[in-house]
Full PDB file with SEQRES, HELIX, SHEET, SSBOND, CRYST1, ORIGX, SCALE, CONECT and MASTER records, all heavy atoms in Angstrom:
SEQRES   1 A   51  MET LEU LEU ALA LYS TYR GLY THR LYS ARG ALA VAL ILE          
SEQRES   2 A   51  THR LEU ALA LYS ALA VAL PRO PHE VAL GLY GLY ILE VAL          
SEQRES   3 A   51  GLY GLY GLY ILE ASP ALA THR LEU THR GLY ALA VAL GLY          
SEQRES   4 A   51  ARG SER ALA ASN LYS LEU PHE THR PRO LEU THR SER              
HELIX    1 AA1 LEU A    2  TYR A    6  1                                   5    
HELIX    2 AA2 THR A    8  LEU A   45  1                                  38    
CRYST1    1.000    1.000    1.000  90.00  90.00  90.00 P 1           1          
ORIGX1      1.000000  0.000000  0.000000        0.00000                         
ORIGX2      0.000000  1.000000  0.000000        0.00000                         
ORIGX3      0.000000  0.000000  1.000000        0.00000                         
SCALE1      1.000000  0.000000  0.000000        0.00000                         
SCALE2      0.000000  1.000000  0.000000        0.00000                         
SCALE3      0.000000  0.000000  1.000000        0.00000                         
ATOM      1  N   MET A   1      30.445 -12.941  69.007  1.00  0.00           N  
ATOM      2  CA  MET A   1      30.834 -14.046  69.852  1.00  0.00           C  
ATOM      3  C   MET A   1      29.814 -15.188  69.742  1.00  0.00           C  
ATOM      4  O   MET A   1      30.184 -16.352  69.675  1.00  0.00           O  
ATOM      5  CB  MET A   1      30.967 -13.558  71.290  1.00  0.00           C  
ATOM      6  CG  MET A   1      31.490 -14.582  72.233  1.00  0.00           C  
ATOM      7  SD  MET A   1      31.806 -13.783  73.819  1.00  0.00           S  
ATOM      8  CE  MET A   1      32.331 -15.161  74.753  1.00  0.00           C  
ATOM      9  N   LEU A   2      28.516 -14.815  69.771  1.00  0.00           N  
ATOM     10  CA  LEU A   2      27.494 -15.844  69.614  1.00  0.00           C  
ATOM     11  C   LEU A   2      27.580 -16.508  68.254  1.00  0.00           C  
ATOM     12  O   LEU A   2      27.386 -17.709  68.132  1.00  0.00           O  
ATOM     13  CB  LEU A   2      26.101 -15.244  69.802  1.00  0.00           C  
ATOM     14  CG  LEU A   2      25.643 -15.007  71.226  1.00  0.00           C  
ATOM     15  CD1 LEU A   2      24.311 -14.267  71.226  1.00  0.00           C  
ATOM     16  CD2 LEU A   2      25.518 -16.304  71.984  1.00  0.00           C  
ATOM     17  N   LEU A   3      27.875 -15.700  67.231  1.00  0.00           N  
ATOM     18  CA  LEU A   3      27.972 -16.265  65.886  1.00  0.00           C  
ATOM     19  C   LEU A   3      29.124 -17.254  65.793  1.00  0.00           C  
ATOM     20  O   LEU A   3      29.013 -18.299  65.162  1.00  0.00           O  
ATOM     21  CB  LEU A   3      28.145 -15.143  64.860  1.00  0.00           C  
ATOM     22  CG  LEU A   3      26.958 -14.221  64.658  1.00  0.00           C  
ATOM     23  CD1 LEU A   3      27.327 -13.092  63.701  1.00  0.00           C  
ATOM     24  CD2 LEU A   3      25.774 -14.987  64.136  1.00  0.00           C  
ATOM     25  N   ALA A   4      30.228 -16.933  66.428  1.00  0.00           N  
ATOM     26  CA  ALA A   4      31.377 -17.827  66.379  1.00  0.00           C  
ATOM     27  C   ALA A   4      31.114 -19.101  67.173  1.00  0.00           C  
ATOM     28  O   ALA A   4      31.560 -20.179  66.804  1.00  0.00           O  
ATOM     29  CB  ALA A   4      32.603 -17.119  66.922  1.00  0.00           C  
ATOM     30  N   LYS A   5      30.388 -18.989  68.256  1.00  0.00           N  
ATOM     31  CA  LYS A   5      30.165 -20.143  69.127  1.00  0.00           C  
ATOM     32  C   LYS A   5      29.089 -21.076  68.577  1.00  0.00           C  
ATOM     33  O   LYS A   5      29.245 -22.289  68.589  1.00  0.00           O  
ATOM     34  CB  LYS A   5      29.786 -19.656  70.520  1.00  0.00           C  
ATOM     35  CG  LYS A   5      29.700 -20.755  71.562  1.00  0.00           C  
ATOM     36  CD  LYS A   5      29.491 -20.168  72.938  1.00  0.00           C  
ATOM     37  CE  LYS A   5      29.449 -21.274  73.978  1.00  0.00           C  
ATOM     38  NZ  LYS A   5      29.223 -20.753  75.323  1.00  0.00           N  
ATOM     39  N   TYR A   6      27.972 -20.521  68.140  1.00  0.00           N  
ATOM     40  CA  TYR A   6      26.825 -21.344  67.752  1.00  0.00           C  
ATOM     41  C   TYR A   6      26.555 -21.379  66.249  1.00  0.00           C  
ATOM     42  O   TYR A   6      25.801 -22.204  65.776  1.00  0.00           O  
ATOM     43  CB  TYR A   6      25.556 -20.844  68.441  1.00  0.00           C  
ATOM     44  CG  TYR A   6      25.598 -20.948  69.931  1.00  0.00           C  
ATOM     45  CD1 TYR A   6      25.566 -19.804  70.721  1.00  0.00           C  
ATOM     46  CD2 TYR A   6      25.644 -22.173  70.569  1.00  0.00           C  
ATOM     47  CE1 TYR A   6      25.594 -19.897  72.100  1.00  0.00           C  
ATOM     48  CE2 TYR A   6      25.669 -22.270  71.944  1.00  0.00           C  
ATOM     49  CZ  TYR A   6      25.644 -21.127  72.702  1.00  0.00           C  
ATOM     50  OH  TYR A   6      25.671 -21.214  74.055  1.00  0.00           O  
ATOM     51  N   GLY A   7      27.074 -20.460  65.508  1.00  0.00           N  
ATOM     52  CA  GLY A   7      26.728 -20.349  64.097  1.00  0.00           C  
ATOM     53  C   GLY A   7      25.541 -19.420  63.949  1.00  0.00           C  
ATOM     54  O   GLY A   7      24.897 -19.028  64.924  1.00  0.00           O  
ATOM     55  N   THR A   8      25.223 -19.034  62.764  1.00  0.00           N  
ATOM     56  CA  THR A   8      24.196 -18.014  62.554  1.00  0.00           C  
ATOM     57  C   THR A   8      22.807 -18.488  62.954  1.00  0.00           C  
ATOM     58  O   THR A   8      22.058 -17.747  63.573  1.00  0.00           O  
ATOM     59  CB  THR A   8      24.178 -17.558  61.089  1.00  0.00           C  
ATOM     60  OG1 THR A   8      23.977 -18.687  60.258  1.00  0.00           O  
ATOM     61  CG2 THR A   8      25.456 -16.859  60.720  1.00  0.00           C  
ATOM     62  N   LYS A   9      22.444 -19.700  62.614  1.00  0.00           N  
ATOM     63  CA  LYS A   9      21.086 -20.173  62.886  1.00  0.00           C  
ATOM     64  C   LYS A   9      20.830 -20.307  64.389  1.00  0.00           C  
ATOM     65  O   LYS A   9      19.828 -19.836  64.904  1.00  0.00           O  
ATOM     66  CB  LYS A   9      20.844 -21.511  62.192  1.00  0.00           C  
ATOM     67  CG  LYS A   9      19.383 -21.947  62.232  1.00  0.00           C  
ATOM     68  CD  LYS A   9      19.174 -23.248  61.478  1.00  0.00           C  
ATOM     69  CE  LYS A   9      18.811 -22.931  60.050  1.00  0.00           C  
ATOM     70  NZ  LYS A   9      18.391 -24.108  59.300  1.00  0.00           N  
ATOM     71  N   ARG A  10      21.740 -20.903  65.114  1.00  0.00           N  
ATOM     72  CA  ARG A  10      21.554 -21.090  66.557  1.00  0.00           C  
ATOM     73  C   ARG A  10      21.650 -19.773  67.307  1.00  0.00           C  
ATOM     74  O   ARG A  10      21.004 -19.578  68.317  1.00  0.00           O  
ATOM     75  CB  ARG A  10      22.578 -22.083  67.100  1.00  0.00           C  
ATOM     76  CG  ARG A  10      22.245 -23.505  66.644  1.00  0.00           C  
ATOM     77  CD  ARG A  10      23.036 -24.520  67.367  1.00  0.00           C  
ATOM     78  NE  ARG A  10      22.548 -24.667  68.731  1.00  0.00           N  
ATOM     79  CZ  ARG A  10      23.181 -25.338  69.665  1.00  0.00           C  
ATOM     80  NH1 ARG A  10      24.327 -25.902  69.395  1.00  0.00           N  
ATOM     81  NH2 ARG A  10      22.670 -25.441  70.870  1.00  0.00           N  
ATOM     82  N   ALA A  11      22.479 -18.845  66.818  1.00  0.00           N  
ATOM     83  CA  ALA A  11      22.599 -17.539  67.468  1.00  0.00           C  
ATOM     84  C   ALA A  11      21.283 -16.769  67.374  1.00  0.00           C  
ATOM     85  O   ALA A  11      20.859 -16.133  68.337  1.00  0.00           O  
ATOM     86  CB  ALA A  11      23.730 -16.735  66.843  1.00  0.00           C  
ATOM     87  N   VAL A  12      20.638 -16.842  66.238  1.00  0.00           N  
ATOM     88  CA  VAL A  12      19.356 -16.151  66.050  1.00  0.00           C  
ATOM     89  C   VAL A  12      18.310 -16.743  66.987  1.00  0.00           C  
ATOM     90  O   VAL A  12      17.542 -16.014  67.618  1.00  0.00           O  
ATOM     91  CB  VAL A  12      18.900 -16.237  64.576  1.00  0.00           C  
ATOM     92  CG1 VAL A  12      17.473 -15.755  64.415  1.00  0.00           C  
ATOM     93  CG2 VAL A  12      19.836 -15.442  63.693  1.00  0.00           C  
ATOM     94  N   ILE A  13      18.288 -18.047  67.114  1.00  0.00           N  
ATOM     95  CA  ILE A  13      17.322 -18.698  68.005  1.00  0.00           C  
ATOM     96  C   ILE A  13      17.593 -18.305  69.463  1.00  0.00           C  
ATOM     97  O   ILE A  13      16.671 -17.999  70.221  1.00  0.00           O  
ATOM     98  CB  ILE A  13      17.372 -20.232  67.822  1.00  0.00           C  
ATOM     99  CG1 ILE A  13      16.829 -20.599  66.446  1.00  0.00           C  
ATOM    100  CG2 ILE A  13      16.581 -20.944  68.910  1.00  0.00           C  
ATOM    101  CD1 ILE A  13      17.057 -22.056  66.051  1.00  0.00           C  
ATOM    102  N   THR A  14      18.862 -18.278  69.854  1.00  0.00           N  
ATOM    103  CA  THR A  14      19.230 -17.904  71.217  1.00  0.00           C  
ATOM    104  C   THR A  14      18.821 -16.459  71.511  1.00  0.00           C  
ATOM    105  O   THR A  14      18.273 -16.160  72.574  1.00  0.00           O  
ATOM    106  CB  THR A  14      20.746 -18.072  71.427  1.00  0.00           C  
ATOM    107  OG1 THR A  14      21.098 -19.425  71.129  1.00  0.00           O  
ATOM    108  CG2 THR A  14      21.144 -17.753  72.838  1.00  0.00           C  
ATOM    109  N   LEU A  15      19.080 -15.562  70.583  1.00  0.00           N  
ATOM    110  CA  LEU A  15      18.705 -14.157  70.780  1.00  0.00           C  
ATOM    111  C   LEU A  15      17.191 -13.988  70.799  1.00  0.00           C  
ATOM    112  O   LEU A  15      16.661 -13.181  71.568  1.00  0.00           O  
ATOM    113  CB  LEU A  15      19.315 -13.286  69.682  1.00  0.00           C  
ATOM    114  CG  LEU A  15      20.829 -13.119  69.756  1.00  0.00           C  
ATOM    115  CD1 LEU A  15      21.327 -12.362  68.531  1.00  0.00           C  
ATOM    116  CD2 LEU A  15      21.239 -12.409  71.023  1.00  0.00           C  
ATOM    117  N   ALA A  16      16.478 -14.732  69.988  1.00  0.00           N  
ATOM    118  CA  ALA A  16      15.017 -14.629  69.954  1.00  0.00           C  
ATOM    119  C   ALA A  16      14.403 -15.089  71.270  1.00  0.00           C  
ATOM    120  O   ALA A  16      13.372 -14.578  71.691  1.00  0.00           O  
ATOM    121  CB  ALA A  16      14.460 -15.450  68.800  1.00  0.00           C  
ATOM    122  N   LYS A  17      15.036 -16.022  71.940  1.00  0.00           N  
ATOM    123  CA  LYS A  17      14.531 -16.482  73.230  1.00  0.00           C  
ATOM    124  C   LYS A  17      14.738 -15.437  74.321  1.00  0.00           C  
ATOM    125  O   LYS A  17      14.007 -15.409  75.301  1.00  0.00           O  
ATOM    126  CB  LYS A  17      15.220 -17.781  73.637  1.00  0.00           C  
ATOM    127  CG  LYS A  17      14.781 -18.969  72.822  1.00  0.00           C  
ATOM    128  CD  LYS A  17      15.486 -20.220  73.282  1.00  0.00           C  
ATOM    129  CE  LYS A  17      15.063 -21.414  72.450  1.00  0.00           C  
ATOM    130  NZ  LYS A  17      15.753 -22.644  72.865  1.00  0.00           N  
ATOM    131  N   ALA A  18      15.721 -14.569  74.172  1.00  0.00           N  
ATOM    132  CA  ALA A  18      16.013 -13.551  75.179  1.00  0.00           C  
ATOM    133  C   ALA A  18      15.122 -12.323  75.048  1.00  0.00           C  
ATOM    134  O   ALA A  18      14.964 -11.566  76.008  1.00  0.00           O  
ATOM    135  CB  ALA A  18      17.476 -13.128  75.080  1.00  0.00           C  
ATOM    136  N   VAL A  19      14.511 -12.121  73.900  1.00  0.00           N  
ATOM    137  CA  VAL A  19      13.711 -10.919  73.653  1.00  0.00           C  
ATOM    138  C   VAL A  19      12.554 -10.763  74.651  1.00  0.00           C  
ATOM    139  O   VAL A  19      12.365  -9.676  75.193  1.00  0.00           O  
ATOM    140  CB  VAL A  19      13.222 -10.879  72.188  1.00  0.00           C  
ATOM    141  CG1 VAL A  19      12.168  -9.812  71.972  1.00  0.00           C  
ATOM    142  CG2 VAL A  19      14.400 -10.658  71.261  1.00  0.00           C  
ATOM    143  N   PRO A  20      11.772 -11.787  74.967  1.00  0.00           N  
ATOM    144  CA  PRO A  20      10.678 -11.590  75.921  1.00  0.00           C  
ATOM    145  C   PRO A  20      11.152 -11.179  77.314  1.00  0.00           C  
ATOM    146  O   PRO A  20      10.502 -10.375  77.979  1.00  0.00           O  
ATOM    147  CB  PRO A  20       9.991 -12.963  75.977  1.00  0.00           C  
ATOM    148  CG  PRO A  20      10.335 -13.617  74.699  1.00  0.00           C  
ATOM    149  CD  PRO A  20      11.703 -13.114  74.356  1.00  0.00           C  
ATOM    150  N   PHE A  21      12.295 -11.691  77.738  1.00  0.00           N  
ATOM    151  CA  PHE A  21      12.807 -11.321  79.056  1.00  0.00           C  
ATOM    152  C   PHE A  21      13.236  -9.865  79.099  1.00  0.00           C  
ATOM    153  O   PHE A  21      12.937  -9.143  80.049  1.00  0.00           O  
ATOM    154  CB  PHE A  21      13.976 -12.227  79.446  1.00  0.00           C  
ATOM    155  CG  PHE A  21      13.572 -13.666  79.606  1.00  0.00           C  
ATOM    156  CD1 PHE A  21      13.992 -14.619  78.701  1.00  0.00           C  
ATOM    157  CD2 PHE A  21      12.755 -14.051  80.648  1.00  0.00           C  
ATOM    158  CE1 PHE A  21      13.610 -15.940  78.828  1.00  0.00           C  
ATOM    159  CE2 PHE A  21      12.369 -15.372  80.789  1.00  0.00           C  
ATOM    160  CZ  PHE A  21      12.794 -16.318  79.881  1.00  0.00           C  
ATOM    161  N   VAL A  22      13.907  -9.418  78.060  1.00  0.00           N  
ATOM    162  CA  VAL A  22      14.338  -8.023  77.986  1.00  0.00           C  
ATOM    163  C   VAL A  22      13.117  -7.112  77.909  1.00  0.00           C  
ATOM    164  O   VAL A  22      13.054  -6.078  78.584  1.00  0.00           O  
ATOM    165  CB  VAL A  22      15.276  -7.801  76.778  1.00  0.00           C  
ATOM    166  CG1 VAL A  22      15.611  -6.333  76.593  1.00  0.00           C  
ATOM    167  CG2 VAL A  22      16.547  -8.622  76.943  1.00  0.00           C  
ATOM    168  N   GLY A  23      12.137  -7.497  77.124  1.00  0.00           N  
ATOM    169  CA  GLY A  23      10.903  -6.708  77.024  1.00  0.00           C  
ATOM    170  C   GLY A  23      10.166  -6.640  78.345  1.00  0.00           C  
ATOM    171  O   GLY A  23       9.605  -5.606  78.700  1.00  0.00           O  
ATOM    172  N   GLY A  24      10.183  -7.720  79.096  1.00  0.00           N  
ATOM    173  CA  GLY A  24       9.542  -7.722  80.410  1.00  0.00           C  
ATOM    174  C   GLY A  24      10.226  -6.781  81.376  1.00  0.00           C  
ATOM    175  O   GLY A  24       9.571  -6.073  82.149  1.00  0.00           O  
ATOM    176  N   ILE A  25      11.536  -6.755  81.345  1.00  0.00           N  
ATOM    177  CA  ILE A  25      12.285  -5.867  82.235  1.00  0.00           C  
ATOM    178  C   ILE A  25      12.039  -4.409  81.861  1.00  0.00           C  
ATOM    179  O   ILE A  25      11.780  -3.564  82.730  1.00  0.00           O  
ATOM    180  CB  ILE A  25      13.786  -6.208  82.189  1.00  0.00           C  
ATOM    181  CG1 ILE A  25      14.019  -7.581  82.830  1.00  0.00           C  
ATOM    182  CG2 ILE A  25      14.617  -5.147  82.875  1.00  0.00           C  
ATOM    183  CD1 ILE A  25      15.398  -8.140  82.618  1.00  0.00           C  
ATOM    184  N   VAL A  26      12.094  -4.105  80.581  1.00  0.00           N  
ATOM    185  CA  VAL A  26      11.855  -2.725  80.126  1.00  0.00           C  
ATOM    186  C   VAL A  26      10.417  -2.303  80.436  1.00  0.00           C  
ATOM    187  O   VAL A  26      10.173  -1.214  80.957  1.00  0.00           O  
ATOM    188  CB  VAL A  26      12.155  -2.588  78.619  1.00  0.00           C  
ATOM    189  CG1 VAL A  26      11.696  -1.236  78.083  1.00  0.00           C  
ATOM    190  CG2 VAL A  26      13.632  -2.791  78.359  1.00  0.00           C  
ATOM    191  N   GLY A  27       9.462  -3.178  80.146  1.00  0.00           N  
ATOM    192  CA  GLY A  27       8.054  -2.863  80.423  1.00  0.00           C  
ATOM    193  C   GLY A  27       7.797  -2.671  81.909  1.00  0.00           C  
ATOM    194  O   GLY A  27       7.052  -1.769  82.308  1.00  0.00           O  
ATOM    195  N   GLY A  28       8.417  -3.497  82.735  1.00  0.00           N  
ATOM    196  CA  GLY A  28       8.256  -3.355  84.183  1.00  0.00           C  
ATOM    197  C   GLY A  28       8.824  -2.043  84.690  1.00  0.00           C  
ATOM    198  O   GLY A  28       8.242  -1.397  85.559  1.00  0.00           O  
ATOM    199  N   GLY A  29       9.946  -1.628  84.150  1.00  0.00           N  
ATOM    200  CA  GLY A  29      10.537  -0.344  84.537  1.00  0.00           C  
ATOM    201  C   GLY A  29       9.660   0.828  84.149  1.00  0.00           C  
ATOM    202  O   GLY A  29       9.481   1.781  84.925  1.00  0.00           O  
ATOM    203  N   ILE A  30       9.106   0.767  82.956  1.00  0.00           N  
ATOM    204  CA  ILE A  30       8.205   1.840  82.508  1.00  0.00           C  
ATOM    205  C   ILE A  30       6.946   1.864  83.362  1.00  0.00           C  
ATOM    206  O   ILE A  30       6.489   2.938  83.766  1.00  0.00           O  
ATOM    207  CB  ILE A  30       7.871   1.666  81.009  1.00  0.00           C  
ATOM    208  CG1 ILE A  30       9.109   1.925  80.167  1.00  0.00           C  
ATOM    209  CG2 ILE A  30       6.731   2.589  80.590  1.00  0.00           C  
ATOM    210  CD1 ILE A  30       8.959   1.576  78.705  1.00  0.00           C  
ATOM    211  N   ASP A  31       6.385   0.704  83.658  1.00  0.00           N  
ATOM    212  CA  ASP A  31       5.189   0.635  84.512  1.00  0.00           C  
ATOM    213  C   ASP A  31       5.463   1.219  85.891  1.00  0.00           C  
ATOM    214  O   ASP A  31       4.647   1.968  86.422  1.00  0.00           O  
ATOM    215  CB  ASP A  31       4.708  -0.808  84.654  1.00  0.00           C  
ATOM    216  CG  ASP A  31       4.040  -1.343  83.404  1.00  0.00           C  
ATOM    217  OD1 ASP A  31       3.705  -0.536  82.520  1.00  0.00           O  
ATOM    218  OD2 ASP A  31       3.865  -2.574  83.320  1.00  0.00           O  
ATOM    219  N   ALA A  32       6.597   0.881  86.477  1.00  0.00           N  
ATOM    220  CA  ALA A  32       6.938   1.392  87.805  1.00  0.00           C  
ATOM    221  C   ALA A  32       7.091   2.910  87.788  1.00  0.00           C  
ATOM    222  O   ALA A  32       6.601   3.609  88.687  1.00  0.00           O  
ATOM    223  CB  ALA A  32       8.216   0.736  88.310  1.00  0.00           C  
ATOM    224  N   THR A  33       7.734   3.429  86.761  1.00  0.00           N  
ATOM    225  CA  THR A  33       7.924   4.881  86.650  1.00  0.00           C  
ATOM    226  C   THR A  33       6.591   5.603  86.497  1.00  0.00           C  
ATOM    227  O   THR A  33       6.326   6.607  87.174  1.00  0.00           O  
ATOM    228  CB  THR A  33       8.836   5.198  85.445  1.00  0.00           C  
ATOM    229  OG1 THR A  33      10.077   4.526  85.636  1.00  0.00           O  
ATOM    230  CG2 THR A  33       9.075   6.684  85.313  1.00  0.00           C  
ATOM    231  N   LEU A  34       5.745   5.103  85.611  1.00  0.00           N  
ATOM    232  CA  LEU A  34       4.459   5.761  85.383  1.00  0.00           C  
ATOM    233  C   LEU A  34       3.530   5.631  86.588  1.00  0.00           C  
ATOM    234  O   LEU A  34       2.778   6.567  86.898  1.00  0.00           O  
ATOM    235  CB  LEU A  34       3.792   5.193  84.129  1.00  0.00           C  
ATOM    236  CG  LEU A  34       4.498   5.531  82.816  1.00  0.00           C  
ATOM    237  CD1 LEU A  34       3.804   4.870  81.643  1.00  0.00           C  
ATOM    238  CD2 LEU A  34       4.568   7.031  82.613  1.00  0.00           C  
ATOM    239  N   THR A  35       3.573   4.500  87.289  1.00  0.00           N  
ATOM    240  CA  THR A  35       2.755   4.338  88.485  1.00  0.00           C  
ATOM    241  C   THR A  35       3.182   5.325  89.554  1.00  0.00           C  
ATOM    242  O   THR A  35       2.342   5.921  90.246  1.00  0.00           O  
ATOM    243  CB  THR A  35       2.851   2.897  89.016  1.00  0.00           C  
ATOM    244  OG1 THR A  35       2.393   2.014  88.001  1.00  0.00           O  
ATOM    245  CG2 THR A  35       2.015   2.706  90.259  1.00  0.00           C  
ATOM    246  N   GLY A  36       4.487   5.532  89.701  1.00  0.00           N  
ATOM    247  CA  GLY A  36       4.979   6.534  90.653  1.00  0.00           C  
ATOM    248  C   GLY A  36       4.523   7.936  90.283  1.00  0.00           C  
ATOM    249  O   GLY A  36       4.146   8.723  91.155  1.00  0.00           O  
ATOM    250  N   ALA A  37       4.546   8.252  88.999  1.00  0.00           N  
ATOM    251  CA  ALA A  37       4.103   9.580  88.549  1.00  0.00           C  
ATOM    252  C   ALA A  37       2.619   9.785  88.818  1.00  0.00           C  
ATOM    253  O   ALA A  37       2.199  10.859  89.261  1.00  0.00           O  
ATOM    254  CB  ALA A  37       4.403   9.753  87.062  1.00  0.00           C  
ATOM    255  N   VAL A  38       1.816   8.768  88.579  1.00  0.00           N  
ATOM    256  CA  VAL A  38       0.377   8.861  88.844  1.00  0.00           C  
ATOM    257  C   VAL A  38       0.138   9.024  90.351  1.00  0.00           C  
ATOM    258  O   VAL A  38      -0.700   9.825  90.770  1.00  0.00           O  
ATOM    259  CB  VAL A  38      -0.363   7.614  88.294  1.00  0.00           C  
ATOM    260  CG1 VAL A  38      -1.788   7.552  88.801  1.00  0.00           C  
ATOM    261  CG2 VAL A  38      -0.339   7.626  86.783  1.00  0.00           C  
ATOM    262  N   GLY A  39       0.891   8.298  91.156  1.00  0.00           N  
ATOM    263  CA  GLY A  39       0.745   8.413  92.610  1.00  0.00           C  
ATOM    264  C   GLY A  39       1.100   9.799  93.117  1.00  0.00           C  
ATOM    265  O   GLY A  39       0.402  10.359  93.966  1.00  0.00           O  
ATOM    266  N   ARG A  40       2.182  10.369  92.607  1.00  0.00           N  
ATOM    267  CA  ARG A  40       2.562  11.728  93.025  1.00  0.00           C  
ATOM    268  C   ARG A  40       1.504  12.747  92.594  1.00  0.00           C  
ATOM    269  O   ARG A  40       1.155  13.659  93.349  1.00  0.00           O  
ATOM    270  CB  ARG A  40       3.924  12.090  92.444  1.00  0.00           C  
ATOM    271  CG  ARG A  40       5.076  11.405  93.162  1.00  0.00           C  
ATOM    272  CD  ARG A  40       6.427  11.919  92.696  1.00  0.00           C  
ATOM    273  NE  ARG A  40       6.683  11.642  91.278  1.00  0.00           N  
ATOM    274  CZ  ARG A  40       7.159  10.493  90.814  1.00  0.00           C  
ATOM    275  NH1 ARG A  40       7.420   9.507  91.638  1.00  0.00           N  
ATOM    276  NH2 ARG A  40       7.371  10.333  89.519  1.00  0.00           N  
ATOM    277  N   SER A  41       0.967  12.593  91.392  1.00  0.00           N  
ATOM    278  CA  SER A  41      -0.079  13.505  90.915  1.00  0.00           C  
ATOM    279  C   SER A  41      -1.340  13.371  91.770  1.00  0.00           C  
ATOM    280  O   SER A  41      -1.981  14.372  92.101  1.00  0.00           O  
ATOM    281  CB  SER A  41      -0.427  13.212  89.461  1.00  0.00           C  
ATOM    282  OG  SER A  41       0.664  13.496  88.625  1.00  0.00           O  
ATOM    283  N   ALA A  42      -1.687  12.147  92.134  1.00  0.00           N  
ATOM    284  CA  ALA A  42      -2.872  11.933  92.966  1.00  0.00           C  
ATOM    285  C   ALA A  42      -2.681  12.557  94.348  1.00  0.00           C  
ATOM    286  O   ALA A  42      -3.624  13.133  94.891  1.00  0.00           O  
ATOM    287  CB  ALA A  42      -3.154  10.439  93.099  1.00  0.00           C  
ATOM    288  N   ASN A  43      -1.487  12.462  94.901  1.00  0.00           N  
ATOM    289  CA  ASN A  43      -1.235  13.085  96.203  1.00  0.00           C  
ATOM    290  C   ASN A  43      -1.386  14.597  96.138  1.00  0.00           C  
ATOM    291  O   ASN A  43      -1.882  15.212  97.085  1.00  0.00           O  
ATOM    292  CB  ASN A  43       0.166  12.728  96.716  1.00  0.00           C  
ATOM    293  CG  ASN A  43       0.218  11.360  97.317  1.00  0.00           C  
ATOM    294  OD1 ASN A  43      -0.785  10.826  97.770  1.00  0.00           O  
ATOM    295  ND2 ASN A  43       1.411  10.784  97.352  1.00  0.00           N  
ATOM    296  N   LYS A  44      -0.970  15.200  95.046  1.00  0.00           N  
ATOM    297  CA  LYS A  44      -1.101  16.656  94.903  1.00  0.00           C  
ATOM    298  C   LYS A  44      -2.564  17.047  94.686  1.00  0.00           C  
ATOM    299  O   LYS A  44      -3.027  18.059  95.223  1.00  0.00           O  
ATOM    300  CB  LYS A  44      -0.261  17.157  93.735  1.00  0.00           C  
ATOM    301  CG  LYS A  44       1.216  17.106  94.012  1.00  0.00           C  
ATOM    302  CD  LYS A  44       1.999  17.575  92.793  1.00  0.00           C  
ATOM    303  CE  LYS A  44       3.489  17.410  93.033  1.00  0.00           C  
ATOM    304  NZ  LYS A  44       4.268  17.781  91.848  1.00  0.00           N  
ATOM    305  N   LEU A  45      -3.305  16.292  93.885  1.00  0.00           N  
ATOM    306  CA  LEU A  45      -4.677  16.632  93.565  1.00  0.00           C  
ATOM    307  C   LEU A  45      -5.637  16.378  94.735  1.00  0.00           C  
ATOM    308  O   LEU A  45      -6.537  17.174  94.977  1.00  0.00           O  
ATOM    309  CB  LEU A  45      -5.165  15.801  92.365  1.00  0.00           C  
ATOM    310  CG  LEU A  45      -4.792  16.327  90.998  1.00  0.00           C  
ATOM    311  CD1 LEU A  45      -5.157  15.311  89.918  1.00  0.00           C  
ATOM    312  CD2 LEU A  45      -5.486  17.640  90.711  1.00  0.00           C  
ATOM    313  N   PHE A  46      -5.452  15.279  95.423  1.00  0.00           N  
ATOM    314  CA  PHE A  46      -6.379  14.883  96.463  1.00  0.00           C  
ATOM    315  C   PHE A  46      -5.764  15.087  97.842  1.00  0.00           C  
ATOM    316  O   PHE A  46      -5.474  14.157  98.572  1.00  0.00           O  
ATOM    317  CB  PHE A  46      -6.790  13.408  96.274  1.00  0.00           C  
ATOM    318  CG  PHE A  46      -7.407  13.141  94.936  1.00  0.00           C  
ATOM    319  CD1 PHE A  46      -6.747  12.367  93.992  1.00  0.00           C  
ATOM    320  CD2 PHE A  46      -8.641  13.663  94.601  1.00  0.00           C  
ATOM    321  CE1 PHE A  46      -7.309  12.118  92.760  1.00  0.00           C  
ATOM    322  CE2 PHE A  46      -9.209  13.424  93.378  1.00  0.00           C  
ATOM    323  CZ  PHE A  46      -8.542  12.647  92.444  1.00  0.00           C  
ATOM    324  N   THR A  47      -5.557  16.341  98.176  1.00  0.00           N  
ATOM    325  CA  THR A  47      -4.989  16.652  99.470  1.00  0.00           C  
ATOM    326  C   THR A  47      -6.037  16.388 100.550  1.00  0.00           C  
ATOM    327  O   THR A  47      -7.242  16.604 100.332  1.00  0.00           O  
ATOM    328  CB  THR A  47      -4.525  18.116  99.536  1.00  0.00           C  
ATOM    329  OG1 THR A  47      -5.613  18.951  99.210  1.00  0.00           O  
ATOM    330  CG2 THR A  47      -3.380  18.363  98.573  1.00  0.00           C  
ATOM    331  N   PRO A  48      -5.608  15.938 101.721  1.00  0.00           N  
ATOM    332  CA  PRO A  48      -6.591  15.673 102.788  1.00  0.00           C  
ATOM    333  C   PRO A  48      -7.232  16.977 103.286  1.00  0.00           C  
ATOM    334  O   PRO A  48      -6.598  18.017 103.333  1.00  0.00           O  
ATOM    335  CB  PRO A  48      -5.767  15.006 103.896  1.00  0.00           C  
ATOM    336  CG  PRO A  48      -4.348  15.246 103.544  1.00  0.00           C  
ATOM    337  CD  PRO A  48      -4.267  15.604 102.098  1.00  0.00           C  
ATOM    338  N   LEU A  49      -8.499  16.879 103.622  1.00  0.00           N  
ATOM    339  CA  LEU A  49      -9.224  18.036 104.144  1.00  0.00           C  
ATOM    340  C   LEU A  49      -8.901  18.205 105.627  1.00  0.00           C  
ATOM    341  O   LEU A  49      -8.957  17.246 106.393  1.00  0.00           O  
ATOM    342  CB  LEU A  49     -10.720  17.846 103.961  1.00  0.00           C  
ATOM    343  CG  LEU A  49     -11.228  17.767 102.520  1.00  0.00           C  
ATOM    344  CD1 LEU A  49     -12.716  17.443 102.503  1.00  0.00           C  
ATOM    345  CD2 LEU A  49     -10.962  19.064 101.799  1.00  0.00           C  
ATOM    346  N   THR A  50      -8.548  19.398 106.006  1.00  0.00           N  
ATOM    347  CA  THR A  50      -8.289  19.660 107.428  1.00  0.00           C  
ATOM    348  C   THR A  50      -9.439  20.524 107.936  1.00  0.00           C  
ATOM    349  O   THR A  50      -9.901  21.446 107.289  1.00  0.00           O  
ATOM    350  CB  THR A  50      -6.957  20.377 107.619  1.00  0.00           C  
ATOM    351  OG1 THR A  50      -6.940  21.568 106.836  1.00  0.00           O  
ATOM    352  CG2 THR A  50      -5.798  19.495 107.197  1.00  0.00           C  
ATOM    353  N   SER A  51      -9.897  20.195 109.123  1.00  0.00           N  
ATOM    354  CA  SER A  51     -11.019  20.978 109.653  1.00  0.00           C  
ATOM    355  C   SER A  51     -10.665  21.701 110.900  1.00  0.00           C  
ATOM    356  O   SER A  51      -9.681  21.611 111.504  1.00  0.00           O  
ATOM    357  CB  SER A  51     -12.209  20.070 109.925  1.00  0.00           C  
ATOM    358  OG  SER A  51     -11.853  18.924 110.651  1.00  0.00           O  
TER     359      SER A  51                                                      
MASTER        0    0    0    2    0    0    0    6  358    1    0    4          
END                                                                             
């Protein structure tokens, strides 16, 4: 559809502009998942001391 609308050269430029946004979304999702995993591990390892 992009090729038909813009032609090959403009379609490539349009897609190249979208790559950083997609990478940011994917990277943010991975960061959120790994941060949650680290937090759960820290809660298990560092249990509060009861006296």
